[in-house]
C-alpha positions in Angstrom: 78.6 -48.2 5.3 74.8 -48.7 5.1 73.4 -47.7 1.7 71.1 -44.7 1.6 67.5 -45.5 1.3 64.7 -44.2 -1.0 63.1 -43.3 2.3 65.1 -40.1 2.3 63.1 -38.9 -0.7 59.8 -39.7 0.9 57.5 -37.2 2.5 56.6 -39.9 5.0 59.3 -38.7 7.3 60.9 -35.4 8.2 64.6 -35.9 7.7 66.8 -34.4 10.3 70.6 -34.2 10.7 72.6 -36.4 13.1 76.3 -36.6 13.5 76.4 -40.3 14.2 74.1 -43.2 14.8 74.3 -45.3 18.0 73.5 -48.8 16.9 73.7 -50.3 20.4 71.1 -47.9 21.8 69.0 -48.4 18.6 69.0 -52.2 19.1 67.4 -51.7 22.5 64.7 -49.5 21.1 64.2 -52.0 18.3 63.6 -54.8 20.8 61.1 -52.5 22.6 59.2 -51.9 19.4 59.1 -55.6 18.5 57.7 -56.3 22.0 55.1 -53.6 21.7 54.0 -55.0 18.3 53.7 -58.6 19.6 51.7 -57.4 22.6 49.1 -55.6 20.4 50.5 -52.1 20.6 51.3 -51.7 16.9 50.9 -47.9 16.8 53.4 -47.4 19.5 55.8 -49.7 17.8 55.3 -47.8 14.5 56.6 -44.6 16.1 59.8 -46.3 17.2 60.3 -48.0 13.8 59.8 -44.7 12.0 62.2 -42.9 14.3 64.9 -45.5 13.9 64.6 -45.4 10.1 64.7 -41.6 10.1 67.8 -41.6 12.2 69.6 -44.2 10.2 68.9 -42.5 6.9 69.8 -39.0 8.1 72.9 -39.8 10.0 76.3 -38.7 8.6 78.0 -41.7 10.2 76.3 -45.1 10.3 78.1 -48.2 11.7 77.9 -51.3 9.6 76.1 -53.0 12.6 73.1 -50.8 12.0 72.2 -52.7 8.9 70.4 -55.3 10.9 68.6 -52.6 12.9 67.6 -51.0 9.6 66.3 -54.3 8.1 64.4 -55.2 11.2 62.8 -51.8 11.5 61.7 -51.9 7.8 60.3 -55.4 8.3 58.6 -54.3 11.5 57.1 -51.2 9.9 55.7 -53.4 7.0 54.2 -55.7 9.7 52.4 -52.7 11.2 51.1 -51.7 7.7 49.9 -55.3 7.2 48.1 -55.4 10.6 46.3 -52.1 10.1 45.7 -52.3 6.3 47.8 -49.1 5.7 48.5 -49.5 2.0 50.3 -46.2 1.5 52.7 -47.1 4.3 53.2 -50.6 3.0 54.0 -49.4 -0.5 56.5 -46.8 0.8 58.1 -49.3 3.1 58.5 -51.9 0.3 60.0 -49.3 -2.0 62.5 -48.3 0.6 63.3 -51.9 1.6 63.8 -53.3 -2.0 65.8 -50.2 -2.9 68.1 -50.2 0.1 68.3 -54.0 0.6 67.5 -55.6 -2.7 69.2 -58.9 -1.8 67.7 -59.4 1.7 65.6 -62.6 1.6 63.7 -61.6 4.7 62.5 -58.3 3.4 61.6 -59.8 0.1 59.6 -62.5 1.9 57.7 -59.9 3.9 57.0 -57.8 0.8 55.6 -60.9 -0.8 53.3 -61.4 2.1 51.9 -57.9 1.5 51.4 -58.7 -2.2 49.5 -61.8 -1.3 47.3 -59.7 1.0 46.5 -57.4 -1.9 45.7 -60.4 -4.2 48.8 -59.7 -6.4 49.7 -63.4 -6.5 52.3 -63.3 -9.3 54.1 -60.4 -7.6 54.1 -62.5 -4.4 55.5 -65.5 -6.2 58.2 -63.4 -7.9 59.4 -62.0 -4.5 59.4 -65.3 -2.8 61.2 -67.0 -5.7 63.8 -64.2 -5.6 64.2 -64.8 -1.9 64.9 -68.5 -2.5 67.4 -67.7 -5.2 69.3 -65.7 -2.7 69.0 -68.2 0.1 67.8 -71.7 -0.5 67.2 -72.0 3.3 64.7 -69.1 3.3 62.1 -71.4 4.8 59.3 -68.9 5.2 59.5 -67.9 1.5 59.6 -71.6 0.5 56.6 -72.4 2.7 54.6 -69.5 1.3 55.4 -70.6 -2.2 54.2 -74.1 -1.2 51.0 -72.7 0.1 50.5 -70.7 -3.1 51.1 -73.8 -5.3 48.7 -75.8 -3.2 45.9 -73.2 -3.6 46.5 -72.7 -7.3 46.8 -76.4 -8.3 44.2 -78.2 -6.1 44.2 -81.2 -8.6 47.8 -82.0 -7.6 48.9 -84.0 -4.6 48.3 -81.4 -1.9 51.2 -82.8 0.1 53.8 -82.5 -2.7 54.8 -78.9 -2.2 55.8 -79.6 1.4 58.0 -82.7 1.0 61.2 -80.6 0.8 60.6 -79.7 4.5 60.5 -83.3 5.5 63.7 -84.0 3.7 65.3 -81.0 5.3 64.2 -81.9 8.7 65.4 -85.5 8.4 68.8 -84.4 7.1 69.7 -83.7 10.7 71.5 -80.5 9.7 71.1 -77.6 12.1 67.9 -75.6 11.8 67.7 -72.0 13.0 65.2 -71.6 15.8 63.2 -69.0 13.8 62.7 -71.6 11.0 61.1 -74.2 13.3 57.7 -72.7 12.7 57.8 -73.4 9.0 59.1 -76.9 9.6 56.2 -77.4 11.9 53.6 -75.9 9.6 54.8 -78.3 6.8 54.5 -81.1 9.3 50.9 -80.4 9.8 50.2 -80.1 6.0 51.9 -83.5 5.6 49.8 -85.0 8.4 53.0 -86.3 10.0 52.3 -85.0 13.5 55.1 -87.0 15.2 58.0 -86.2 12.8 60.6 -87.1 15.4 59.8 -84.0 17.4 59.0 -81.6 14.7 55.6 -81.0 16.2 57.1 -80.1 19.5 59.6 -77.9 17.7 56.8 -76.1 16.0 55.1 -75.4 19.4 58.3 -74.3 20.9 58.7 -71.8 18.0 55.2 -70.5 18.6 55.8 -70.2 22.3 59.2 -68.4 21.9 
C-alpha cells in the first residue's frame, strides 16, 4: 500500500473520502496534466495534480500502482511552484514528497532544484547527493551537482565535473531515454559535440 502523506495534515487541500482509487483513470489524467504543463497551461495542470494527490491520500484503498502516479503528481506540482515562484506551495510539496517518498531520487532531485532556485546551495547539494546515494544512475542529480561544483570552484578544470558522463556514455551500457538530455548537456560542457551521436541523442531528448 502507498504510505500516507504529510499532505493529509496540510490545509492546502480539503480531504474527502473515497472508497477506492482508480490508478488507470488517474494515469490518464496525469498525462493530461503533464501535457498542459508543457504547453504553458501550468495553472490548469496544477488543478489536476492537486486533485490526484487529494484523491490518493484520502482513499481507503490505494493500489500499489498508484505510487508512480503519486510521485509524478508531486513532482509536477513542484514544477508548477517553481514556474510561478509559489514558495508556500513548493515548501508544502517538498514536505509531502520527502515524508511520503524519502528514498525517491527523482523527487529529491526536484526538491534540490527548488533549493537552488532559493539560493540554498548546501541544501541543494545535500538533496542531490542523497539522490546519488540511492541511485548512482540518477543523472540529473549528478549533472546538477557537476554544475554546482563548476560554479563554486571556477579555479578548477571546468570540464572535470562532467567526465563521468563521457565514461558512462562510452561504456555502451543502455541509457534510459529520459537521461539522454543530461548526457547531451555534459557533452556540450566538455565541448565534445560529436561524441559518437551524443549530440543527436541530446536533441532527440529535447524534441521528445
